[in-house]
Every structure is written in structure tokens, then in C-alpha cells.
ZAMARGU-4260 file (C-alpha; in steps of 0.2 Angstrom, whole numbers, plus 5000, padded with zeros to 4 digits):
<rodrens>
0) 4535/4406/4359 | 4538/4425/4354 | 4540/4431/4372 | 4554/4419/4375 | 4563/4421/4359
5) 4576/4435/4363 | 4584/4426/4378 | 4584/4409/4368 | 4592/4417/4353 | 4605/4425/4363
10) 4610/4408/4371 | 4615/4401/4354 | 4633/4405/4351 | 4643/4405/4334 | 4650/4388/4338
15) 4633/4381/4339 | 4628/4389/4323 | 4644/4384/4314 | 4646/4366/4318 | 4635/4351/4319
20) 4628/4347/4336 | 4621/4330/4343 | 4616/4319/4328 | 4600/4315/4337 | 4595/4333/4340
25) 4595/4345/4355 | 4595/4334/4370 | 4584/4345/4381 | 4571/4345/4367 | 4572/4326/4366
30) 4570/4324/4384 | 4554/4336/4384 | 4547/4325/4369 | 4550/4309/4379 | 4541/4316/4394
35) 4527/4322/4383 | 4525/4305/4374 | 4524/4296/4391 | 4510/4306/4397 | 4500/4310/4381
40) 4503/4294/4370 | 4507/4281/4383 | 4524/4278/4375 | 4539/4272/4386 | 4554/4279/4378
45) 4570/4288/4382 | 4578/4304/4374 | 4592/4292/4367 | 4579/4284/4356 | 4572/4300/4349
50) 4579/4309/4333 | 4574/4326/4328 | 4569/4327/4310 | 4563/4340/4297 | 4545/4335/4299
55) 4536/4319/4294 | 4544/4318/4277 | 4561/4320/4284 | 4558/4306/4296 | 4551/4295/4282
60) 4566/4299/4271 | 4578/4294/4284 | 4569/4278/4288 | 4570/4273/4269 | 4589/4276/4269
65) 4592/4267/4286 | 4580/4251/4284 | 4576/4249/4265 | 4583/4244/4249 | 4577/4248/4231
70) 4564/4235/4226 | 4557/4232/4244 | 4539/4231/4246 | 4529/4244/4257 | 4511/4243/4263
75) 4502/4260/4261 | 4484/4265/4265 | 4473/4267/4250 | 4468/4280/4250 | 4483/4287/4260
80) 4495/4301/4261 | 4500/4306/4243 | 4516/4314/4248 | 4522/4299/4257 | 4517/4288/4242
85) 4528/4300/4231 | 4543/4299/4242 | 4542/4280/4243 | 4541/4279/4224 | 4555/4291/4222
90) 4566/4279/4232 | 4562/4265/4220 | 4551/4255/4232 | 4536/4245/4227 | 4520/4251/4234
95) 4507/4238/4240 | 4491/4248/4241 | 4480/4241/4256 | 4462/4245/4256 | 4454/4255/4269
100) 4436/4251/4276 | 4425/4259/4289 | 4438/4253/4303 | 4453/4259/4294 | 4467/4249/4286
105) 4462/4231/4282 | 4476/4222/4290 | 4469/4205/4284 | 4469/4211/4266 | 4487/4217/4268
110) 4493/4200/4274 | 4485/4193/4258 | 4491/4206/4246 | 4509/4208/4252 | 4513/4196/4266
115) 4532/4198/4264 | 4533/4217/4264 | 4547/4225/4273 | 4538/4240/4280 | 4520/4247/4283
120) 4517/4266/4283 | 4501/4268/4293 | 4490/4282/4302 | 4481/4272/4316 | 4475/4286/4327
125) 4466/4296/4313 | 4467/4287/4296 | 4473/4299/4283 | 4463/4306/4274 | 4447/4298/4280
130) 4449/4300/4298 | 4443/4284/4307 | 4453/4276/4321 | 4461/4259/4319 | 4453/4247/4332
135) 4463/4237/4344 | 4461/4220/4336 | 4468/4227/4319 | 4482/4235/4329 | 4487/4219/4337
140) 4485/4209/4320 | 4497/4222/4312 | 4510/4221/4326 | 4509/4202/4325 | 4512/4202/4306
145) 4527/4214/4308 | 4534/4203/4322 | 4532/4187/4312 | 4539/4194/4296 | 4553/4205/4304
150) 4545/4220/4296 | 4544/4237/4302 | 4529/4249/4305 | 4530/4268/4303 | 4517/4275/4314
155) 4513/4293/4307 | 4503/4300/4322 | 4498/4316/4313 | 4485/4327/4322 | 4484/4315/4337
160) 4483/4330/4348 | 4466/4335/4341 | 4454/4321/4345 | 4436/4328/4347 | 4427/4315/4357
165) 4435/4309/4373 | 4453/4305/4374 | 4463/4299/4359 | 4467/4281/4359 | 4485/4276/4365
170) 4498/4276/4351 | 4501/4259/4341 | 4519/4261/4348 | 4512/4259/4366 | 4507/4241/4361
175) 4524/4237/4353 | 4533/4224/4363 | 4545/4218/4349 | 4553/4234/4343 | 4545/4235/4326
180) 4536/4252/4327 | 4545/4268/4322 | 4534/4282/4329 | 4534/4299/4319 | 4527/4315/4326
185) 4527/4333/4321 | 4526/4350/4328 | 4522/4358/4311 | 4503/4358/4312 | 4501/4360/4331
190) 4512/4376/4331 | 4514/4382/4313 | 4517/4373/4296 | 4533/4383/4292 | 4542/4376/4307
195) 4546/4359/4298 | 4551/4351/4315 | 4547/4333/4319 | 4553/4318/4329 | 4556/4300/4327
200) 4556/4287/4341 | 4568/4273/4335 | 4568/4255/4342 | 4583/4251/4352 | 4589/4237/4340
205) 4591/4249/4326 | 4596/4266/4334 | 4614/4263/4331 | 4611/4261/4312 | 4601/4278/4312
210) 4616/4287/4321 | 4629/4280/4309 | 4618/4286/4294 | 4615/4302/4303 | 4633/4306/4304
215) 4634/4307/4285 | 4617/4312/4280 | 4605/4319/4293 | 4601/4337/4292 | 4592/4341/4308
220) 4582/4358/4309 | 4591/4373/4315 | 4597/4372/4333 | 4589/4389/4337 | 4572/4382/4332
225) 4575/4367/4342 | 4579/4377/4358 | 4563/4388/4355 | 4552/4373/4354 | 4560/4365/4370
230) 4557/4381/4379 | 4539/4382/4374 | 4537/4364/4380 | 4547/4365/4396 | 4538/4381/4402
235) 4521/4373/4400 | 4515/4384/4385 | 4514/4369/4374 | 4501/4359/4384 | 4491/4375/4387
240) 4491/4379/4369 | 4485/4361/4364 | 4471/4363/4377 | 4465/4379/4370 | 4466/4374/4352
245) 4457/4357/4355 | 4442/4366/4362 | 4442/4380/4348 | 4444/4367/4334 | 4430/4356/4341
250) 4419/4371/4340 | 4424/4377/4323 | 4423/4359/4316 | 4405/4357/4322 | 4400/4374/4316
255) 4407/4373/4298 | 4400/4355/4296 | 4383/4360/4301 | 4383/4375/4290 | 4389/4365/4275
260) 4376/4352/4277 | 4362/4365/4278 | 4368/4374/4263 | 4372/4359/4252 | 4362/4343/4257
265) 4361/4338/4239 | 4379/4340/4235 | 4388/4335/4250 | 4388/4319/4262 | 4398/4324/4277
270) 4405/4310/4289 | 4413/4317/4304 | 4426/4306/4312 | 4433/4308/4330 | 4448/4318/4326
275) 4460/4327/4314 | 4461/4345/4307 | 4450/4342/4292 | 4434/4332/4288 | 4428/4324/4272
280) 4413/4329/4262 | 4409/4315/4250 | 4402/4322/4233 | 4385/4316/4228 | 4381/4314/4210
285) 4395/4314/4196 | 4405/4329/4200 | 4423/4326/4199 | 4433/4331/4214 | 4448/4336/4205
290) 4439/4347/4193 | 4428/4355/4207 | 4443/4359/4218 | 4452/4368/4203 | 4436/4378/4201
295) 4434/4382/4219 | 4452/4387/4221 | 4450/4400/4206 | 4437/4408/4218 | 4449/4408/4233
300) 4442/4393/4241 | 4454/4379/4245 | 4448/4361/4250 | 4458/4346/4244 | 4453/4333/4232
305) 4450/4316/4241 | 4454/4306/4225 | 4472/4313/4225 | 4477/4301/4239 | 4470/4285/4231
310) 4481/4273/4221 | 4468/4262/4214 | 4456/4267/4200 | 4440/4267/4210 | 4446/4282/4221
315) 4434/4290/4233 | 4426/4306/4227 | 4425/4320/4239 | 4433/4336/4247 | 4445/4337/4262
320) 4439/4353/4271 | 4450/4361/4284 | 4441/4370/4297 | 4454/4377/4310 | 4455/4394/4301
325) 4436/4397/4300 | 4429/4405/4315 | 4412/4398/4321 | 4404/4415/4318 | 4409/4415/4300
330) 4404/4397/4296 | 4387/4401/4288 | 4395/4414/4276 | 4409/4402/4272 | 4396/4389/4267
335) 4387/4401/4256 | 4403/4407/4247 | 4407/4389/4243 | 4389/4385/4237 | 4390/4400/4226
340) 4407/4395/4219 | 4400/4377/4216 | 4386/4384/4206
</rodrens>
């Protein structure tokens, strides 16, 4: 992106910076995203269905305003994405925590717990935070529930680009024949977190509602940033970047997991899933993950507590360990530092 920055910056004139542009976002970027989704995620959509957002939280906030009313009930994974839970609670929505098992979201349990919910927020490719992939039969059951109840599904396809064994499964949206799935993607993790640039694929039946709301409330990321990302994609840099990072992260994931298992077999139970940018290390014994994370962070080590993302009291107890920034050659030393800090 750096090499192309100067000409792209020069192409943004004062008029573009001073006045709102297309409510949906920069059209060439939306076209590039539509092309990418057709190839990478088997999603048939047009640029006119895509809205550029301020990351996933920006997309979810917009969905809440466009489709929901205070008091509506929403399915959420339990454990699931803590910040999504907080955003939904802040909008005065009722959370229906749906349990997660070894195959991901328990759709049958969801239909019993909250059969008349208005929305489900799900992570079918890599369940957040545990990482498993939702199987086809549950995907079809989820779509069937949404179709029968006229509910909507938010598919948060975070980290779909980093699937470490074979090809990632097609997106849930690719199976949607009734226009019930709103697909949310983000560039924040695949490029850099501060970008805060995401996108939302909106079903045709409700796109006009999103456009009307967007005229009054939507704050799209800066046009300059959108142009830079479009250039990065259209010139082929994005696909090459993903290919390099996918190979690198697979190697680093294996190295760090192996080093931690060797250093702390009595403390950690590591269960690698097929994808994502972190893995989960369940804690053996009675160590509390929140207390342990606080202690580790004082030593400059920053895993996340698994229990933070649970709603029910019987929360899983473990560490969410990111590996992209740990070179394979440094995995052993990183594991030893963590062992020392835990002691």
C-alpha cells in the first residue's frame, strides 16, 4: 500500500474531502470487494449491495439501527464476541445466549431457547472465540429458522482468510436463498488494526432501508483510505499479501503451540482448530483466567481471557493466544517467558 500512496493521495481533491460521497462507499472499492467475494467466499453479490463500514462494530451498529427496535431478542454465541454483546446491550436489545459445543453454535438449542428472536449474530467459519467451523447441517438449520421466522442473520466472517488446513468452507451467505443473511467482513486484521475499514453485504429487500438511514447517520471511513485499499486490491497486492501471510501464520501457529505444549503440559490444554489468528489454551486446575491474564500482562505478555466472552456462569476457563507476531524461531523463548511469568 505504501508504494501507491502518493498518487492516490494526490487524486483526492478538496471537494471529495469536504462533502459526503456515495452513501454506500467508494464504488470502485465496492466493485473490488464484490469480485473478491465471488471468488474467495462463493458469494454472488453486486457492488450495489455492499456498504463500506467502520469495521465490524460499525456494521453491526448500522444493522441495529436499520432492522431492530429496543426490546428485540438476538441470538448470540455463548461464548461469543464480548464487544458485540456490549454493543447489543447498549441498544437495549435482549441477548439470548445460545450454547456452543464441539461443532459450534447449537442451532437446535437456539430454536428452543429463543424461537422468535429477530436476529442471530454468528461466526460460522471460525467460531469466536473457540475456532470450530459450523457444519453444513447446522448452517441449513439456521437458515431454515431465519426463513420461517422472518429473522435476519449477521454473518461475522472474521479471519476467514486464514484457514490453515485446506480451503475455508464457503460462507453461510453463499447458501442464503431467501435474503436473510447480512455478511460482514473487515480489512482491519488482514491489513492492520488501525484501518477500521469493513464492509457489509445487504440483502436486496432491505438495501433501500440502509441507504435511507445512511443519508442521515452513516459515517463511512475516509475516502482517501477507501481509495488506498481499492488500489491495493485491484493491483493484485491484496491476494499476494494473503497468500504470504497465510503460509507464515500457519508456520507460526504450529511453532508456538508446540513450544507451549512442551513447556507447560500440566498447565495448558491446547486444541488447535482449522483457522483464525489465535488459538485457545484451556487451563488445567483451578487457575482463574482473568487473574492469570492480569498477572501475565504485568510481565508484558498479553493473551486474552476466554471467560470474558461468556455470558453464562459456567464460563470456559482458558487463554486466547495470538501467534501472528511471534516468529517461529522465537516460539521456544516466548513459551519459556510465559512459563516463568506464570510461576
